[in-house]
TORVEX-441489 format. One record per residue (C-alpha): residue in three letters; x, y, z. Coordinates in steps of 0.5 Angstrom, whole numbers. Layout:
// TORVEX-441489
+------+-------+-------+-------+
: type :     x :     y :     z :
+------+-------+-------+-------+
:  ALA :     X :     Y :     Z :
...
+------+-------+-------+-------+
// end
This chain:
// TORVEX-441489
+------+-------+-------+-------+
: type :     x :     y :     z :
+------+-------+-------+-------+
:  MET :    18 :   -32 :    -5 :
:  LYS :    20 :   -39 :    -3 :
:  LYS :    21 :   -41 :     5 :
:  ILE :    29 :   -42 :     6 :
:  ASN :    30 :   -48 :    10 :
:  LEU :    36 :   -46 :    15 :
:  PRO :    41 :   -50 :    18 :
:  PHE :    41 :   -51 :    25 :
:  LEU :    46 :   -46 :    27 :
:  LEU :    43 :   -41 :    23 :
:  SER :    36 :   -43 :    26 :
:  ILE :    39 :   -42 :    33 :
:  LEU :    42 :   -35 :    31 :
:  PHE :    35 :   -33 :    28 :
:  LEU :    32 :   -35 :    35 :
:  GLY :    36 :   -30 :    39 :
:  LEU :    35 :   -25 :    34 :
:  PHE :    28 :   -26 :    34 :
:  VAL :    28 :   -26 :    42 :
:  ILE :    32 :   -19 :    42 :
:  SER :    28 :   -16 :    37 :
:  CYS :    21 :   -18 :    40 :
:  SER :    24 :   -15 :    47 :
:  HIS :    26 :    -9 :    43 :
:  ALA :    19 :    -8 :    40 :
:  GLN :    16 :    -9 :    47 :
:  SER :    21 :    -5 :    51 :
:  ALA :    21 :     1 :    46 :
:  THR :    16 :     7 :    48 :
:  GLU :     9 :     6 :    46 :
:  LEU :     4 :    11 :    49 :
:  PRO :    -3 :     9 :    51 :
:  THR :    -8 :    15 :    49 :
:  PRO :   -16 :    15 :    49 :
:  SER :   -19 :    12 :    42 :
:  PRO :   -21 :    17 :    37 :
:  THR :   -28 :    18 :    37 :
:  PRO :   -32 :    14 :    31 :
:  THR :   -34 :    21 :    28 :
:  SER :   -27 :    23 :    27 :
:  PHE :   -23 :    22 :    20 :
:  ALA :   -19 :    16 :    20 :
:  LYS :   -12 :    17 :    18 :
:  GLY :    -9 :    10 :    17 :
:  ALA :    -4 :     5 :    16 :
:  ASP :    -4 :    -2 :    13 :
:  ILE :     2 :    -5 :    17 :
:  GLY :     1 :   -13 :    16 :
:  TRP :     9 :   -14 :    15 :
:  LEU :    10 :   -10 :    22 :
:  SER :    11 :   -16 :    26 :
:  GLN :    15 :   -20 :    21 :
:  MET :    20 :   -14 :    21 :
:  GLU :    21 :   -13 :    28 :
:  ALA :    22 :   -21 :    28 :
:  THR :    28 :   -20 :    23 :
:  GLY :    31 :   -15 :    27 :
:  TYR :    29 :    -9 :    23 :
:  TYR :    29 :    -2 :    28 :
:  PHE :    25 :     4 :    27 :
:  TYR :    28 :    11 :    28 :
:  ASP :    25 :    18 :    29 :
:  THR :    28 :    24 :    24 :
:  ASP :    33 :    26 :    30 :
:  GLY :    36 :    18 :    30 :
:  THR :    32 :    16 :    37 :
:  GLN :    30 :     9 :    36 :
:  LYS :    22 :     8 :    37 :
:  THR :    17 :     3 :    35 :
:  CYS :    14 :     4 :    28 :
:  LEU :     7 :     4 :    31 :
:  GLN :     9 :    10 :    35 :
:  LEU :    13 :    14 :    29 :
:  LEU :     6 :    13 :    25 :
:  LYS :     2 :    16 :    31 :
:  ASP :     7 :    22 :    32 :
:  ARG :     5 :    23 :    24 :
:  GLY :    -2 :    23 :    25 :
:  ILE :    -4 :    16 :    24 :
:  ASN :   -10 :    14 :    28 :
:  THR :   -12 :     8 :    25 :
:  ILE :    -9 :     1 :    23 :
:  ARG :   -11 :    -4 :    18 :
:  LEU :    -9 :   -11 :    19 :
:  ARG :   -10 :   -17 :    14 :
:  VAL :   -12 :   -24 :    16 :
:  TRP :   -10 :   -30 :    12 :
:  VAL :   -13 :   -37 :    14 :
:  ASN :    -7 :   -42 :    14 :
:  PRO :    -1 :   -38 :    12 :
:  SER :     6 :   -40 :    11 :
:  SER :    12 :   -37 :    15 :
:  ASP :    15 :   -33 :     9 :
:  LYS :    17 :   -26 :    11 :
:  ILE :    13 :   -23 :     5 :
:  ASN :     8 :   -27 :     3 :
:  GLY :     6 :   -31 :     9 :
:  HIS :     4 :   -30 :    17 :
:  CYS :    -2 :   -25 :    18 :
:  SER :    -5 :   -31 :    22 :
:  LYS :   -11 :   -30 :    27 :
:  ALA :    -6 :   -30 :    33 :
:  GLU :    -1 :   -25 :    30 :
:  THR :    -7 :   -21 :    27 :
:  VAL :   -10 :   -21 :    34 :
:  ALA :    -3 :   -19 :    38 :
:  MET :    -2 :   -13 :    33 :
:  ALA :    -9 :   -11 :    34 :
:  VAL :    -8 :   -11 :    41 :
:  ARG :    -2 :    -7 :    41 :
:  ALA :    -5 :    -2 :    36 :
:  LYS :   -12 :    -1 :    41 :
:  ASN :    -7 :     0 :    47 :
:  MET :    -4 :     6 :    43 :
:  GLY :   -11 :     9 :    42 :
:  MET :   -12 :     7 :    35 :
:  ARG :   -18 :     5 :    31 :
:  ILE :   -18 :    -2 :    28 :
:  MET :   -20 :    -5 :    21 :
:  ILE :   -19 :   -12 :    19 :
:  ASP :   -18 :   -14 :    12 :
:  PHE :   -21 :   -21 :    11 :
:  HIS :   -17 :   -24 :     4 :
:  TYR :   -21 :   -31 :     5 :
:  SER :   -14 :   -34 :     3 :
:  ASP :    -8 :   -37 :     5 :
:  SER :    -4 :   -31 :     2 :
:  TRP :    -5 :   -25 :    -3 :
:  ALA :   -12 :   -24 :    -6 :
:  ASP :   -13 :   -19 :   -11 :
:  PRO :   -16 :   -18 :   -18 :
:  SER :   -11 :   -23 :   -21 :
:  LYS :   -12 :   -28 :   -16 :
:  GLN :   -17 :   -30 :   -11 :
:  ASN :   -15 :   -37 :    -9 :
:  LYS :   -19 :   -41 :    -4 :
:  PRO :   -15 :   -43 :     3 :
:  ALA :   -12 :   -50 :     2 :
:  ALA :   -17 :   -53 :     7 :
:  TRP :   -23 :   -51 :     4 :
:  ALA :   -20 :   -53 :    -3 :
:  ASN :   -25 :   -59 :    -4 :
:  ASP :   -31 :   -56 :     0 :
:  SER :   -38 :   -55 :    -4 :
:  PHE :   -41 :   -48 :    -4 :
:  SER :   -45 :   -50 :     2 :
:  GLN :   -39 :   -51 :     6 :
:  LEU :   -36 :   -45 :     3 :
:  LEU :   -41 :   -41 :     6 :
:  ASN :   -40 :   -44 :    13 :
:  ASP :   -33 :   -43 :    12 :
:  VAL :   -33 :   -36 :    11 :
:  TYR :   -38 :   -35 :    17 :
:  ASN :   -34 :   -39 :    21 :
:  HIS :   -27 :   -36 :    20 :
:  THR :   -30 :   -29 :    20 :
:  TYR :   -33 :   -30 :    27 :
:  ASP :   -27 :   -34 :    30 :
:  VAL :   -22 :   -29 :    28 :
:  LEU :   -27 :   -23 :    31 :
:  ASN :   -29 :   -27 :    37 :
:  ASP :   -22 :   -28 :    39 :
:  LEU :   -21 :   -20 :    38 :
:  LYS :   -27 :   -19 :    42 :
:  THR :   -24 :   -24 :    47 :
:  ALA :   -17 :   -20 :    47 :
:  GLY :   -21 :   -13 :    48 :
:  VAL :   -21 :   -11 :    41 :
:  THR :   -27 :    -9 :    37 :
:  PRO :   -26 :    -7 :    30 :
:  GLU :   -29 :    -1 :    28 :
:  TRP :   -29 :    -4 :    20 :
:  VAL :   -29 :   -11 :    18 :
:  GLN :   -27 :   -12 :    10 :
:  ILE :   -30 :   -18 :     7 :
:  GLY :   -26 :   -20 :     1 :
:  ASN :   -20 :   -16 :    -2 :
:  GLU :   -20 :   -12 :    -8 :
:  ILE :   -26 :   -16 :   -11 :
:  PRO :   -28 :   -14 :   -18 :
:  GLY :   -27 :   -21 :   -20 :
:  GLY :   -30 :   -24 :   -14 :
:  MET :   -27 :   -28 :    -9 :
:  LEU :   -26 :   -36 :    -7 :
:  TRP :   -25 :   -37 :   -14 :
:  PRO :   -29 :   -41 :   -18 :
:  GLU :   -35 :   -41 :   -14 :
:  GLY :   -35 :   -34 :   -12 :
:  ASN :   -33 :   -31 :   -18 :
:  SER :   -37 :   -25 :   -20 :
:  THR :   -39 :   -28 :   -27 :
:  ASN :   -44 :   -32 :   -22 :
:  PHE :   -46 :   -26 :   -18 :
:  SER :   -51 :   -29 :   -14 :
:  GLN :   -46 :   -34 :   -11 :
:  LEU :   -41 :   -28 :    -9 :
:  ALA :   -47 :   -25 :    -6 :
:  GLN :   -48 :   -30 :    -1 :
:  LEU :   -41 :   -31 :     1 :
:  LEU :   -41 :   -23 :     2 :
:  ASN :   -47 :   -24 :     6 :
:  LYS :   -44 :   -29 :    10 :
:  GLY :   -38 :   -25 :    12 :
:  TYR :   -43 :   -19 :    14 :
:  ASP :   -48 :   -24 :    18 :
:  ALA :   -42 :   -26 :    22 :
:  THR :   -39 :   -19 :    23 :
:  LYS :   -46 :   -17 :    26 :
:  ALA :   -46 :   -23 :    30 :
:  ILE :   -40 :   -20 :    34 :
:  ASN :   -42 :   -13 :    34 :
:  SER :   -48 :   -10 :    30 :
:  ALA :   -44 :    -3 :    30 :
:  ILE :   -38 :    -6 :    26 :
:  LYS :   -38 :    -3 :    19 :
:  VAL :   -37 :    -8 :    14 :
:  VAL :   -33 :    -5 :     8 :
:  ILE :   -33 :    -8 :     1 :
:  HIS :   -27 :    -6 :    -3 :
:  LEU :   -25 :    -6 :   -10 :
:  ASP :   -19 :    -3 :   -14 :
:  GLU :   -18 :     3 :   -18 :
:  GLY :   -22 :     8 :   -14 :
:  ASN :   -21 :    13 :   -20 :
:  ASN :   -25 :     8 :   -25 :
:  ASN :   -33 :    10 :   -24 :
:  SER :   -35 :     5 :   -29 :
:  LYS :   -32 :    -1 :   -25 :
:  PHE :   -35 :     1 :   -19 :
:  ARG :   -42 :     2 :   -22 :
:  TRP :   -42 :    -4 :   -25 :
:  PHE :   -40 :    -8 :   -19 :
:  PHE :   -45 :    -4 :   -14 :
:  ASP :   -51 :    -4 :   -19 :
:  LEU :   -50 :   -12 :   -19 :
:  ALA :   -49 :   -12 :   -11 :
:  THR :   -55 :    -8 :   -10 :
:  SER :   -59 :   -13 :   -15 :
:  ASN :   -57 :   -19 :   -11 :
:  GLN :   -58 :   -16 :    -4 :
:  VAL :   -51 :   -15 :    -2 :
:  LYS :   -51 :   -13 :     5 :
:  TYR :   -45 :    -8 :     7 :
:  ASP :   -44 :    -1 :    10 :
:  VAL :   -38 :     2 :     7 :
:  ILE :   -35 :     2 :    -1 :
:  GLY :   -28 :     2 :     0 :
:  MET :   -23 :     4 :    -6 :
:  SER :   -15 :     3 :    -7 :
:  TYR :   -12 :     8 :   -11 :
:  TYR :    -5 :     7 :   -14 :
:  PRO :    -3 :    12 :   -19 :
:  TYR :     4 :     9 :   -20 :
:  TRP :     0 :     2 :   -23 :
:  LEU :    -4 :     7 :   -27 :
:  ASN :     3 :     9 :   -30 :
:  SER :     1 :    16 :   -29 :
:  ASN :     2 :    22 :   -25 :
:  TYR :    -4 :    23 :   -19 :
:  THR :    -6 :    29 :   -23 :
:  ALA :    -9 :    26 :   -29 :
:  THR :   -13 :    21 :   -24 :
:  ILE :   -15 :    25 :   -18 :
:  ASN :   -21 :    28 :   -20 :
:  ASN :   -24 :    22 :   -23 :
:  LEU :   -23 :    19 :   -16 :
:  ALA :   -26 :    25 :   -13 :
:  THR :   -32 :    24 :   -18 :
:  ASN :   -33 :    17 :   -16 :
:  LEU :   -33 :    18 :    -9 :
:  ASN :   -38 :    23 :    -9 :
:  ASP :   -42 :    18 :   -14 :
:  MET :   -42 :    12 :   -10 :
:  VAL :   -45 :    16 :    -4 :
:  SER :   -51 :    19 :    -8 :
:  ARG :   -52 :    13 :   -12 :
:  TYR :   -52 :     8 :    -7 :
:  GLY :   -53 :    12 :     0 :
:  LYS :   -46 :     9 :     3 :
:  GLU :   -40 :    12 :     6 :
:  VAL :   -34 :    11 :     2 :
:  MET :   -26 :    10 :     4 :
:  VAL :   -20 :    10 :     1 :
:  VAL :   -17 :     4 :     4 :
:  GLU :   -11 :     3 :     0 :
:  VAL :    -6 :     8 :    -3 :
:  GLY :     1 :     9 :    -4 :
:  GLY :     6 :    13 :    -8 :
:  ASP :    13 :    11 :   -11 :
:  PHE :    18 :    12 :    -4 :
:  THR :    23 :    15 :    -9 :
:  GLN :    19 :    21 :   -11 :
:  VAL :    18 :    24 :    -4 :
:  GLN :    15 :    31 :    -6 :
:  ASN :    10 :    28 :   -11 :
:  THR :     8 :    22 :    -6 :
:  HIS :     7 :    27 :    -1 :
:  ASP :     2 :    32 :    -5 :
:  MET :    -2 :    26 :    -8 :
:  LEU :    -3 :    24 :    -1 :
:  ALA :    -5 :    31 :     1 :
:  ALA :   -10 :    31 :    -5 :
:  VAL :   -13 :    24 :    -3 :
:  LEU :   -14 :    26 :     4 :
:  ASN :   -18 :    33 :     1 :
:  ALA :   -22 :    29 :    -4 :
:  VAL :   -25 :    24 :     1 :
:  LYS :   -26 :    30 :     7 :
:  ASN :   -30 :    34 :     1 :
:  VAL :   -35 :    28 :     0 :
:  PRO :   -41 :    31 :     2 :
:  ASN :   -45 :    30 :     9 :
:  ASN :   -39 :    27 :    12 :
:  LYS :   -39 :    21 :     8 :
:  GLY :   -32 :    20 :     7 :
:  LEU :   -29 :    16 :    13 :
:  GLY :   -22 :    16 :    12 :
:  VAL :   -15 :    14 :     8 :
:  ILE :   -11 :     9 :     9 :
:  TYR :    -3 :     8 :     7 :
:  TRP :    -2 :     1 :     5 :
:  GLU :     5 :    -2 :     8 :
:  PRO :     8 :     5 :     9 :
:  GLU :    13 :     2 :    14 :
:  GLY :    15 :    -4 :     9 :
:  GLU :    22 :    -1 :     7 :
:  LYS :    25 :    -3 :     0 :
:  SER :    31 :    -7 :     2 :
:  TRP :    27 :   -11 :     7 :
:  SER :    20 :   -12 :     3 :
:  GLY :    22 :   -10 :    -4 :
:  TYR :    16 :    -6 :    -5 :
:  GLN :    17 :     0 :    -9 :
:  LEU :    11 :     4 :    -6 :
:  ASN :    13 :     4 :     2 :
:  CYS :    14 :    11 :     5 :
:  TRP :    20 :     9 :     9 :
:  GLN :    27 :    11 :     8 :
:  SER :    33 :     6 :     8 :
:  ASN :    36 :     9 :    15 :
:  GLY :    30 :     7 :    18 :
:  LYS :    26 :    13 :    19 :
:  PRO :    19 :    15 :    16 :
:  SER :    19 :    19 :     9 :
:  LEU :    17 :    26 :    10 :
:  ALA :    11 :    24 :     5 :
:  LEU :     8 :    21 :    11 :
:  ASP :     7 :    28 :    14 :
:  ALA :     1 :    30 :     9 :
:  PHE :    -3 :    26 :    15 :
:  LYS :    -2 :    31 :    20 :
:  GLU :    -2 :    37 :    15 :
:  ASN :    -9 :    35 :    12 :
+------+-------+-------+-------+
// end
């Protein structure tokens, strides 16, 4: 989506709207509570769009019509964990931009003050990084591989240090986003796994330099695809990649099938990752069609149970990706919100399971 250059008058109007919206977000009730214990099951939401939604005047409501902050509504539905992506030099595009260091820190502070746990998701890009694209930040585009190693370390450390200074130590840090093909292409492509391993380890080292208790997550898509995970993490093992948690995405919608066709494959993969590599596991992204409320509810319940049933408490939690990203604002089909600004009943699966 391209940024629109508004005329001066519209800019002034938007500024007024921004001020009103921000005032609303800070004045609405967000009740602080003690943080959940680290051993409790993580029930999470990735809310990278939230600050932009608030800035553009989007309001959130409870089922009875009471206006509340999105964070409060999520918390009321059993969410105890917030996942935030961070980009290096993002644009101002409301959908494909923002998520800067400063914005990420500000939202993390709000979530932490409500007693929520925090995961930070480093994309190492200026916008989306996923299996189809792993573009280097523009500022790193001409850097040598040795410089890229320093870039990864310095960027990771810088963001986490600013969070620490603001009073937030994330419980989890994700090094790269959906990286079966690697990251920071072409140097970090998985076809050159020895270089990818070095980049991942720089992110790990920077994270542990901030706090050795932070758990480092390596994240792939298609959590139901055991062969993909075995291929990648066998290579990670042989290349001495350092990490603590195997993160998975699970989107039956993108598999063009009902979740019932693949949920057992997800459960099998979760258990296999624990037994094969001795790591903890987590579904760090999940989502279902917002128009199929009952199906999405049931899918989410099934995923929660699959992760909870991993032996020896090695299944850490489940995170819904952008549940608040209502379709008219985001264009995203797998949100979990209604057009009237109220949460979908599908989200109730978190407090029911």
